[in-house]
Every structure is written in structure tokens, then in C-alpha cells.
N, C-alpha and C positions, 0 to 999 in steps of 0.2 A: 679879162684873161690876158696874161703877157704873150707877147709874140714869140714863137718858137725860135730858139736859136739855130744858126745854120749847121746843116749836118757836118759832122767832124770828119770829112774825108780828104785825102791828099789832093785829089782832083775830081771834078765832076765828069762823069762819061758824056761825051758828046756825040759820038758816032754810034750808030745802031748797034754795032758789033760790041762795042764797049759796054753800051747799056745792058745788053743781053748777058754779058759776063758778070756784071755787077749784080744783076738780077739773080744769076745763077749761085753767086757767092752768098747773097742774102739768104735764098732759100736753102742753100746747103748749111749755112751757119744755123739757122732755125733748126733744122733737122739734127744737127750734131749737138746743139744745146739740149734738145728734147731727149736724145739718145743717152748722153753721158753727163748732162748738166753743164752749166755755164763755167763753173770753177775748173772742172776737168777737161774742158774743151780746149783745143789749140788751133792755131791758124793753120798748121799742116793738115790736121784733121779736116778742117773746112776746105781747104785747097783740094784735098783729096776727094772729098764728097762732091765738090763742084767740078772735078775733073779738070782743074786748071792748075798752071804752074804756080808755086808759092810766090815768084817774083811778080806774076801778074796780079795776085791778090794784093801784094805791098804797093803796086802802083796806085791803088785806089785806097787802101786802108792801112795806117800805120801799125795797127795792132788789133787784137780781139775786142777791146772795148771800143774802138771805133766802129767796129762792125755792128756791136750791139746797139750803139747809139744810132747808127743808121736805121736799124730795125725799129728802135723807138720812135725816131722821127716818122718813119712810115706808118706806124701804129697811130701816133698822134694825129697825124693828117687825116687818116681814115676815120678814126673815132670822131673827130671834129665834124666831118662831113655826115657821118651816120646820125649823130647827135642832132644836127641841123635839119635833117630830113625827118627825123622823128618828132621833133618840135612842131614842124609845119603840118605834119600828118594828124597832130592831136585834134580830135573832133570833140568838142564839149558837149555836143547834142547826142553823143553815143555814151554808153556806160564806160566807166573808167576801166572796167575789166577788159574791154576790148583794147585799149591803149597798152595796158599791161602785157597781154597777149603779144602784141606786136613788138614791143620793146624786147621781151624775153626771146621771141623767135628770131628777131632781127640779129641780135648779138649771138645767138646760138649758131646761127648760119655763118657769121662772121668768124667766130672762134673755131669753126671746123678746119679752117686753115692753120697748120702748126706755126706759121710765122708770127701772127698776133698772139696766138695762144701762149707760146713760150715767153714772149715779152710780158703778158699780163701776169703769168705765173711768176716770172722772175721778180716782179715788182712786190710781190709779197715776201719773197725770200731774201732779196738784196735791195731794198729801195734806194741805197746809197749810190747804186750804179746810174741811177736815172737823172737826167738833165732837164727833161721837159715835163714829166708827169710829177707833181708835187702837190702840196696842201693848197696852194692857190687854185690850181686846176680844179681839185676836188670841191673847194668853196664855191667856185663859179658854177660847177654841175648843180651842186645843192640849191644855190639860189635860182637856177634855171627851172628846176623841178619845183621848188617852192612856188614860184610864179605860176606854174602850171596848174598846181593844186588849187591856188586861190581862183583859177579861172573856172575849175569845177564847182567850188563852193566859195563864193565871195565873202561869206561870213567868217572864213578863217582869217586870223590875224597873221601878220608877217611872222611874228615869233613863232606861232603854232605851225605854220605852214613849213618853216625852215627847220623845225624840229622834226616834223613828220618827213621832210626829205632827207635830212641827215640820218634819221633812223633807217630809212628805206636804202640810203646809199651804202650804209655800213652793213646791213644785213644781206642786200643784194650781192655786194662784192665778196663778203665772206662765203656765202653760199656758191656763188659762181666759181670762185677759187677752187673750192672743193670739188665742184662738178667737173671742172676742166682737167683734173688730175685722175679722173676716172676713165674707163673705156667708154666707147660710144653708147652702148646700151645703157650704162649706168648714168651717163651724162644726161640722156634723154628723161630718165626717171626723175633725176633731181631737177631739171628744168620745170617738169610738171608741178613739183613741190614748191618751187620759187613762185610759180604763178599763183598757186592756192594761197600761199602765205602773204604775198603782196596785196591780192584781191581782198583777203579777210582783213587785213590790217587797215587799208586805205578805204575802202568802201563806206564805212560809217562816217568817215570825216569828209571825203571828197564828194559824196553823191547825195547826201540828205539835205533837204530843203530846211530852212529855219524852223519850219512848223513841225518838223520830224526830230529835230535834235532833242535828246532826252535832257530833261531838267533835273537838276539835283537841289533839293532844298537844304539850305544851311541855317543854322541859328544865327541870327544878327548879334547876339550877346557874346557867345563863345565860339561860334563858327563850326560847331559840331553838325554833322550830318546824321546823327542817331536821333531821330525824330519820330514822334507818332502823332496821328491826326487827332485832334481834340475838338470835334463839333465845328459849328460854323458862328460867325458873328458878323452882322451886317452883310450877309450875303457872301463872305468870304471864309475860306478855309482857315481853321485855326490849328496851330501845331503846339506840341508840348516837347521841349527838349528834354531827352533822357539823361543828359550830362549835367546841365546847370539847373534844370527844373523849371525854367521860365517858360511862358506861353508867348506867342505871337501870331499875328494874321499874315497870311500869305501877301507878299508884295513882289513886285518885278525884281526889285534890288537884292531880295533874299535867295534868289536862285541863281545858279551858274550853269552855263553850257558845259557839257563834256565835250570840249574841243580843245 
């Protein structure tokens, strides 16, 4: 993961009073962005919401975009910390559903704050505004979760685990975006559905032992899975392919894991 760029501010607040003023500006900006949207928001609206002079705002931020980038940097920092804590708390001796519950609940609590919530929503509406969150960050997250899934099921290949992680990443973010645009009660209902969806999708891949993995027989001649059992020979099951009509005995290499 690339190192985040410096926050684009005119100057960093050093004194406690200045730090409090910047904090009020950022909180006010988040509220204004929620109320009227980023495009319609102005620095004067933000200054009024923060109960500070517009000149004081410009001491720290040259424009509205600089304020947004400061919010983005704050969000990036917090998400990175949350992600590290979640990865450390993952217990492979417990069901994967427990970890999914923890992840969804943790981010639900985090996004109750309008500041990170508006940054997250804006990423879907205008990704060109962002400097820190990009495809490389998403790719890093996918690889992190793929490694985690392989910890639950060592039989998963790197390719399959990354496909699972990418699918989860896309589904979760799309559903979370929808949830964050709803009222509090509707968000809670959607969080419950997100948990149920992720548990149903991942459990068959991440929690089954190799002995529990379902086998799918395929014809070694035409690779069709449309087979019927056709007696036994030498103590092994014999199959008849409905597509090519050829017979074959069950062998380890004629089956493939659904992973």
C-alpha cells in the first residue's frame, strides 16, 4: 500500500485553540456536505456552520476541495487502524460468521459519525475528488482478506481466495453505500442483511474441511458433468457420460472441488 500524501492544508494547527478550530471546520464541512451535497456546498456555508470567520477558515484551507481532502486523510487514517485491529482479532478457531459479525458491527458504529459517512458516500458519487483512496488501496484490501480466508481454509488457492475477497469487497461496499444513504432504522435492517449474505456466501468455502468439500465428477473425455452411475468394476464406481456416451471408472483426477 502506498504511503498517504500530506494533507493539503495551508498550515497545520499547532496550538490547542487552532486544533479545535480546525476540528470544528471539518465537522461543520461534513454536516454541510450531508445537508446540501458537496457540489452545492461553499466555504461560506462551512464557516457559518462552524461559527468561525471565513478568514479563519482560509488560514488553514485554501478552498472547499482542501477541506474535503483533509476529511479524506482523516478517514484513511482511521480505516487503516480499524482494518489492522480487525485483522489482529480474527480467530480462526471460531466460526467465520463471528468475524463477519464483528466487521459489519465495527464499521456500522464507525459510520454512525457523519464525517466518515459523507466521505464514503462521496467516493461513489465523485471518485475523481479522491487522492488517497484508489484502486491500489482496494487491491491491497482484497489481498489482505484473501490471505485471511486461506487461514480458515488452507485448501483455497490464492486465485480462488482473491476471487472470493474481491466478490465480498464489491458486494459489501455496494450494499454499505446503499445502507448509509438510509435513515438509522433502515440502515440497521440492511446491516443484518449484509451479515446474512456474507455468511451464506463464504461459509461453504472458508469453513469446510477437505473431507467435507463436495466433489463434482466430470467426464475425462469431454469434461461434461452430465453423468450417471453405471455399476462397479474392480471395486470402483463406473460412470456413463450422457453427452459423449463413454464409460469410465472413478479416479481422483476425474473429480474437481467446488472451490
